[in-house]
C-alpha positions in Angstrom: -1.6 75.9 113.0 1.5 77.7 114.0 4.1 78.9 111.5 7.5 79.9 112.9 10.4 81.3 110.9 13.7 79.7 111.6 15.4 83.1 111.9 12.8 84.8 114.1 14.5 87.2 116.5 11.3 88.5 118.0 9.7 85.3 119.3 11.9 82.4 120.4 11.2 79.0 118.7 10.7 77.5 122.1 7.5 79.6 122.5 5.9 78.1 119.4 7.0 74.6 120.4 5.4 75.1 123.9 2.2 76.4 122.3 2.0 73.5 119.9 2.6 71.0 122.7 -0.1 72.6 124.9 -2.6 72.8 122.0 -2.3 69.0 121.3 -3.9 67.5 118.2 -4.7 68.6 115.6 -2.2 71.5 116.1 0.5 71.7 113.5 3.8 73.5 113.9 5.6 74.5 110.7 9.1 75.7 110.8 9.9 77.7 107.7 13.2 78.9 106.3 12.7 82.6 106.6 15.0 85.1 108.1 12.7 87.2 110.2 9.4 87.5 112.2 7.7 89.8 109.7 8.5 88.2 106.4 5.5 87.2 104.3 7.1 86.6 100.9 8.1 83.0 101.5 6.2 80.8 99.0 6.0 78.1 101.7 3.6 80.3 103.7 0.9 80.2 101.1 1.3 76.5 100.5 1.1 75.6 104.2 -1.9 77.9 104.7 -3.8 76.6 101.7 -3.2 73.0 102.6 -4.4 73.6 106.2 -7.5 75.4 105.1 -8.4 72.7 102.6 -8.1 70.1 105.3 -10.0 71.8 108.1 -12.4 74.0 106.1 -13.3 71.9 103.0 -15.6 73.5 100.5 
């Protein structure tokens, strides 16, 4: 799973796209509407992470 903020000015989006393509399935690339590389307050981050964990690490 890769999560890339749309407004990231540290890592270009193309880097995440290349990593996702190279990883193949079941890699997921999530583009979120956040302004910077270091933001962790976007509620989408928690939802995306919990969804991924429940799919790949079921209890």
